[in-house]
C-alpha positions as CSV (number, residue, x, y, z in Angstrom):
1,M,85.6,96.3,87.7
2,Q,89.3,95.6,87.0
3,D,91.4,95.1,90.1
4,K,93.0,98.4,91.0
5,I,94.7,100.3,93.8
6,M,94.2,104.1,94.0
7,K,95.8,106.6,96.3
8,F,94.1,109.9,97.5
9,L,94.6,112.8,99.8
10,A,91.6,114.2,101.7
11,Y,91.1,117.4,103.7
12,D,93.7,119.5,101.9
13,G,96.4,116.8,102.1
14,K,96.0,116.0,105.8
15,I,94.6,112.5,105.4
16,S,96.1,109.7,103.3
17,V,93.7,107.2,101.8
18,V,94.5,104.1,99.8
19,C,91.6,102.1,98.3
20,A,91.9,98.7,96.6
21,S,89.6,96.5,94.6
22,T,90.9,92.9,94.5
23,T,87.9,90.8,93.4
24,E,89.7,89.1,90.4
25,L,92.9,88.6,92.5
26,V,91.0,86.9,95.4
27,E,88.9,84.8,92.9
28,E,92.1,83.5,91.3
29,A,93.5,82.5,94.7
30,R,90.2,80.8,95.5
31,K,90.4,78.7,92.3
32,I,94.1,77.8,92.7
33,H,93.8,76.7,96.4
34,D,90.2,75.4,96.2
35,L,89.3,77.5,99.2
36,S,86.1,77.1,101.3
37,P,84.0,80.2,101.7
38,V,85.3,81.2,105.1
39,A,88.9,80.4,104.0
40,T,88.3,82.6,100.9
41,A,87.1,85.5,103.1
42,A,90.1,85.2,105.4
43,F,92.8,84.7,102.8
44,G,91.2,87.4,100.5
45,R,91.5,89.9,103.3
46,L,95.1,89.1,103.9
47,L,95.9,89.2,100.2
48,T,94.3,92.6,100.0
49,I,96.2,94.2,102.8
50,S,99.4,92.6,101.7
51,A,98.9,94.1,98.2
52,I,98.4,97.5,99.7
53,M,101.4,97.2,101.9
54,G,103.6,95.7,99.1
55,N,102.8,98.6,96.8
56,E,104.0,101.1,99.4
57,M,107.6,99.7,99.1
58,K,109.9,101.9,96.9
59,S,111.9,99.5,94.8
60,K,110.9,96.7,92.5
61,E,113.5,94.5,94.3
62,D,111.8,95.0,97.7
63,K,109.9,92.0,99.1
64,L,107.2,91.8,101.7
65,T,106.2,88.7,103.6
66,V,103.2,88.6,105.9
67,Q,102.4,85.6,108.1
68,M,99.3,85.3,110.2
69,K,99.3,82.4,112.6
70,G,96.2,82.1,114.9
71,N,94.9,79.4,117.1
72,G,91.8,78.8,114.9
73,P,91.3,75.8,112.5
74,L,92.5,77.8,109.5
75,G,96.1,77.5,110.7
76,T,98.9,79.6,109.2
77,M,98.3,82.0,106.3
78,L,101.3,83.4,104.5
79,V,101.4,86.0,101.7
80,T,104.4,87.5,99.8
81,S,104.3,90.6,97.6
82,D,106.5,92.9,95.6
83,N,105.8,96.6,94.9
84,F,104.0,96.0,91.6
85,P,102.2,94.5,93.5
86,R,102.3,90.8,92.6
87,V,101.0,88.7,95.5
88,K,100.9,84.9,96.2
89,G,100.5,82.8,99.3
90,Y,99.0,79.7,100.9
91,V,96.6,78.7,103.6
92,A,97.4,75.7,105.8
93,N,93.8,74.4,105.9
94,P,92.0,75.7,102.8
95,V,88.9,73.6,103.3
96,V,87.9,74.7,106.8
97,D,84.1,75.2,107.1
98,L,82.4,76.8,110.1
99,P,78.9,77.9,110.9
100,L,77.9,81.5,110.3
101,N,78.7,83.8,113.3
102,D,76.1,85.6,115.4
103,M,75.7,88.3,112.8
104,G,74.9,85.7,110.1
105,K,78.3,86.3,108.4
106,L,81.3,84.1,107.6
107,D,83.1,83.5,110.8
108,V,86.6,84.7,109.8
109,G,87.5,85.5,113.4
110,G,86.6,81.9,114.5
111,A,88.6,80.4,111.6
112,V,91.7,82.5,112.2
113,G,91.5,82.6,116.0
114,N,92.0,85.5,118.4
115,A,95.3,84.2,119.9
116,G,98.5,84.3,117.8
117,F,100.6,86.7,115.9
118,I,101.1,88.7,112.8
119,N,104.7,88.6,111.5
120,V,105.7,91.2,108.8
121,I,109.1,91.0,107.1
122,K,110.1,93.8,104.8
123,D,113.3,93.1,102.8
124,I,114.0,96.6,101.5
125,G,117.7,96.2,100.6
126,L,119.2,97.0,104.0
127,K,121.7,94.8,105.8
128,E,119.0,93.1,107.8
129,P,115.2,93.0,106.9
130,Y,112.7,94.8,109.0
131,V,110.7,92.4,111.1
132,G,107.5,93.5,112.9
133,I,105.5,91.2,115.3
134,C,102.1,92.0,116.8
135,P,99.6,89.8,118.7
136,L,96.2,89.1,117.1
137,I,93.3,90.8,118.9
138,S,90.3,89.4,117.1
139,G,91.3,87.3,114.0
140,E,89.1,89.5,111.8
141,I,92.3,90.7,110.1
142,A,91.4,94.4,109.6
143,E,91.3,95.0,113.3
144,D,94.5,93.1,113.7
145,F,96.4,95.1,111.1
146,A,95.1,98.4,112.6
147,E,96.7,97.2,115.8
148,Y,99.9,96.2,113.9
149,F,100.2,99.6,112.3
150,A,99.7,101.3,115.7
151,K,102.1,99.1,117.7
152,S,104.8,98.2,115.1
153,E,104.9,101.1,112.7
154,Q,103.5,103.8,115.1
155,K,100.8,104.9,112.7
156,N,97.2,105.4,113.8
157,T,95.4,103.8,110.8
158,A,91.9,102.9,110.0
159,V,91.8,99.6,108.1
160,A,88.8,98.0,106.3
161,L,88.9,94.7,104.4
162,G,86.1,92.7,103.0
163,V,85.3,89.7,100.8
164,L,81.8,88.9,99.6
165,V,81.3,85.3,98.6
166,D,78.4,83.5,97.0
167,K,77.9,80.0,95.5
168,N,79.7,81.0,92.3
169,G,82.8,82.4,94.0
170,V,83.9,85.9,94.9
171,K,81.4,88.6,94.2
172,S,83.5,91.5,95.4
173,A,86.7,92.0,97.5
174,G,88.7,95.0,98.5
175,G,89.8,97.2,101.3
176,Y,91.1,100.6,102.3
177,I,93.5,102.2,104.8
178,I,93.2,105.7,106.1
179,T,96.1,107.4,107.8
180,P,95.9,110.9,109.3
181,M,98.9,113.2,108.9
182,P,100.4,114.9,111.9
183,D,98.5,118.1,111.1
184,A,95.1,116.5,110.9
185,T,92.6,118.0,113.3
186,D,90.5,116.1,115.8
187,E,87.4,117.5,114.0
188,E,88.5,116.0,110.7
189,I,89.4,112.6,112.3
190,S,86.0,112.6,114.0
191,K,84.2,113.3,110.7
192,I,86.1,110.4,109.1
193,E,85.1,108.0,111.9
194,Q,81.4,109.0,111.4
195,S,81.8,108.6,107.6
196,I,83.3,105.1,107.9
197,F,80.4,104.0,110.1
198,K,77.9,105.5,107.7
199,A,79.5,104.1,104.5
200,G,79.3,100.4,105.6
201,A,81.3,97.4,104.5
202,I,83.8,97.9,101.7
203,S,82.7,94.6,100.0
204,K,79.1,95.8,99.8
205,M,80.2,99.2,98.3
206,L,82.2,97.4,95.6
207,D,79.2,95.0,95.0
208,K,77.1,98.1,94.3
209,N,79.7,99.0,91.6
210,M,80.9,102.1,93.4
211,T,84.2,103.3,92.1
212,L,87.3,103.6,94.3
213,L,87.0,107.4,94.1
214,E,83.4,107.3,95.3
215,I,84.4,105.0,98.1
216,A,87.2,107.4,99.1
217,K,84.7,110.2,99.3
218,A,82.2,108.1,101.2
219,V,84.6,106.9,103.9
220,T,86.3,110.3,104.4
221,G,83.2,112.5,104.1
222,D,85.3,114.8,101.9
223,A,83.7,115.4,98.5
224,N,87.0,117.0,97.2
225,V,89.5,114.2,97.7
226,Q,92.5,114.6,95.5
227,L,93.6,111.6,93.3
228,I,97.4,111.2,93.5
229,E,98.0,107.8,91.9
230,E,95.8,105.4,90.0
231,N,97.7,103.1,87.6
232,I,98.3,100.3,90.0
233,T,97.0,96.8,89.1
234,P,97.5,94.2,91.8
235,V,97.6,90.6,90.5
236,Y,97.8,87.1,92.0
237,E,100.9,85.6,90.3
238,C,102.8,82.6,91.4
239,D,106.4,82.5,90.0
240,C,107.2,79.2,91.7
241,S,108.8,76.6,89.4
242,K,111.1,73.6,89.6
243,E,113.9,75.7,88.2
244,H,113.6,78.3,91.0
245,M,113.5,75.5,93.6
246,E,116.6,73.9,92.2
247,D,118.4,77.3,92.1
248,G,117.6,77.9,95.7
249,L,118.6,74.4,96.9
250,A,121.9,74.7,94.9
251,T,122.9,77.6,97.2
252,L,122.6,75.5,100.3
253,D,125.4,73.5,101.9
254,K,124.5,69.8,101.9
255,D,125.0,69.6,105.7
256,V,122.7,72.6,106.2
257,L,120.1,71.0,103.9
258,K,120.2,67.8,105.9
259,E,119.8,69.7,109.1
260,M,116.8,71.6,107.7
261,I,115.2,68.3,106.7
262,R,116.0,66.7,110.0
263,V,114.3,69.5,112.0
264,G,111.7,70.7,109.4
265,L,110.1,67.3,108.5
266,P,109.0,66.3,112.0
267,S,107.9,69.9,112.7
268,G,105.8,69.8,109.5
269,V,104.2,66.5,110.3
270,Q,103.4,67.7,113.8
271,G,101.9,70.9,112.5
272,S,99.8,69.0,110.0
273,L,98.5,66.6,112.7
274,F,97.6,69.5,114.9
275,S,95.7,71.3,112.1
276,I,93.9,68.1,111.1
277,S,92.9,67.4,114.7
278,N,91.4,70.9,114.9
279,V,89.3,70.3,111.9
280,I,88.0,67.0,113.3
281,I,87.2,68.5,116.7
282,Q,85.4,71.4,115.1
283,K,83.4,69.1,112.9
284,T,82.4,67.0,115.9
285,V,81.4,70.0,117.9
286,N,79.3,71.3,115.0
287,G,77.4,68.0,115.1
288,F,76.0,68.8,118.6
289,G,74.0,71.8,117.4
290,S,74.1,75.6,117.5
291,I,73.9,75.9,121.3
292,V,77.0,73.8,121.8
293,V,78.8,75.6,119.0
294,A,78.0,78.9,120.6
295,G,79.2,77.7,124.0
296,N,82.4,76.2,122.5
297,S,83.1,79.5,120.7
298,A,82.6,81.6,123.8
299,A,84.9,79.4,125.9
300,H,87.5,79.4,123.1
301,N,87.5,83.2,123.2
302,V,88.1,83.3,126.9
303,E,90.8,80.7,126.7
304,G,92.5,82.9,124.1
305,F,93.5,85.4,126.7
306,V,95.4,82.7,128.6
307,Y,96.9,81.3,125.5
308,T,98.2,84.7,124.4
309,S,99.9,85.3,127.7
310,M,101.5,81.9,127.6
311,N,102.5,82.2,124.0
312,A,104.3,85.5,124.7
313,F,107.0,83.6,126.7
314,H,107.3,81.1,123.8
315,Q,107.9,83.9,121.3
316,T,110.5,85.5,123.6
317,A,112.3,82.2,124.1
318,L,112.2,81.4,120.4
319,N,114.1,84.7,119.5
320,F,116.5,84.3,122.4
321,S,117.3,80.7,121.6
322,S,117.8,81.4,117.9
323,Q,120.4,84.1,118.7
324,N,122.2,81.9,121.2
325,L,122.2,78.8,118.9
326,G,123.8,81.0,116.2
327,A,126.4,82.1,118.7
328,K,126.9,78.5,119.8
329,K,126.0,79.5,123.4
330,Y,124.1,76.3,124.1
331,E,124.0,76.6,127.9
332,N,122.1,79.9,127.5
333,T,119.6,78.2,125.2
334,R,119.0,75.4,127.7
335,K,118.4,78.0,130.4
336,S,116.0,80.0,128.3
337,V,113.9,76.8,127.5
338,K,113.9,75.9,131.2
339,Y,112.8,79.3,132.4
340,C,110.3,79.6,129.6
341,M,108.6,76.4,130.5
342,L,108.5,77.4,134.1
343,C,106.9,80.8,133.3
344,V,104.4,79.2,130.9
345,L,103.4,76.7,133.6
346,V,102.9,79.4,136.3
347,V,101.0,81.7,133.9
348,G,98.9,78.9,132.5
349,I,97.9,77.5,135.9
350,G,97.4,81.0,137.5
351,L,95.4,82.7,134.7
352,G,93.6,79.4,133.9
353,S,92.4,79.1,137.4
354,I,91.3,82.7,137.6
355,F,89.4,82.6,134.3
356,Y,87.8,79.3,135.3
357,L,86.6,80.6,138.7
358,L,85.3,83.8,137.1
359,G,84.1,81.9,134.0
360,P,80.4,82.4,134.5
361,I,80.9,86.1,135.0
362,I,83.3,86.6,132.1
363,L,81.2,84.5,129.7
364,R,78.3,86.9,130.3
365,L,80.2,89.3,128.2
366,Y,79.7,87.0,125.2
367,T,76.2,85.6,125.9
368,K,73.3,85.9,128.4
369,E,71.9,82.4,127.7
370,A,72.4,80.1,130.7
371,I,72.6,76.9,128.6
372,V,75.3,78.4,126.4
373,I,77.3,79.4,129.5
374,E,76.8,75.9,130.9
375,Y,78.4,74.2,127.8
376,A,81.1,76.8,127.7
377,M,82.1,76.0,131.3
378,L,82.0,72.3,130.4
379,R,84.6,72.9,127.8
380,M,86.7,75.1,130.1
381,T,86.6,72.3,132.8
382,Y,88.1,69.8,130.4
383,I,90.7,72.2,129.0
384,I,91.9,73.2,132.5
385,L,92.0,69.6,133.8
386,F,93.8,68.2,130.8
């Protein structure tokens, strides 16, 4: 099936449905970046939702940039799209390899991490671009974007994304978003929820060669969905070139360029070392067997709550500092850094201690096995002490 995006209305125009098949697009990205299976699944999901969101923009000049930065070994993922949609992007650590999760599936949530942020930038020709930021809640990407739509765009949206990978590459990939209109009834929304559960994974439906129309009917429970747009073909297309880079650099002042290199080069090296160390640590942990891996994963999830709370102050200070640096109010910047570090210290010690003391109880939400909890507490002990 050729990659395609199709738009529908269900229940007499009360429900908007957008379905996408992106198998060829994701396979092209896999080949270009030489992605591991779990990186393919994660990046493929982000490419799919970015293509859907990019196509919703009105003008061919509009640009969408989506950045997902979690605390998992995959590191940062970034995708850009226009309204065609033509998408492209990169993964910080494309060769990340993790054991299958408890359900026997690729551990996308573990690779992305459950602490971090989604950043969405829409340049739609206004004086300033729209910027939306939302914390990650699971790292599974679909759930994270459902949260983003609810918090940043005030839309209650069901999001499903999937990538099915085998030894030969991408078997199927795609996704859908379902958005109720204001006049949708509770009964219709309830029926859709039941239909989504009954329909199963989007990647498996595509692997069964179901058409996007059939998928739209299956996930809404409405046999009379109305097709409103179909001639949309998403593609993975990188227009990067030496000439484009030269044109971009030519617009920069030499002093500005030097400052970018002075700040950006050390930051890039630091980020690379951090990502490489995560891969080394994960590989070492994997060598201790499945029980230790399960304990490490459970502890990592618990620590994510503390990290998210601490990172909230970092994001606040980052925005505040940027504004004051631009206004040359350096004293305000120094104050914000000082207070941010103090808040992070208090929150880190406070929440860290609480989660450590209640660790055996909280960890039972993830596993009932005593040996797994023991290894999880061992990791949490070292994390809190050091």
